[in-house]
C-alpha positions, 0 to 999 in steps of 0.5 A: 499499500505504501508503494502505491502511496509513493509513485502516486506523489511522484505521478503528481510532483512529476505533473507539477513540474511538468505543468509549470515548466509547460506555464513558465516556457510559455510566459517566457515566450510571450515575454520576448515576442512582446518586448522584441524588435520588429525586423527593419526590412519590414516595418518603417520606422515611426520617430516618436517624440514627445508632445507639452501641451500648456492650457491657457489659463483662464483670467477671470476664473479665481485671481488674475495676479499671484497673489503676494504675502507682505507683513 
């Protein structure tokens, strides 16, 4: 009876190990694919530029000049 328990435990451990290895392999491959550079010949390079936008302040809301502290 104990031989069956040992075999059962061994098969469970083997199945868990194979499952963990498969999950790790798939996730690693996904990471490599999503972070790899695109082939230079097939895809045109697009230039990424940061754009800074400044909103105009509405003078009629609140104070038009900053507050000044006076002693």
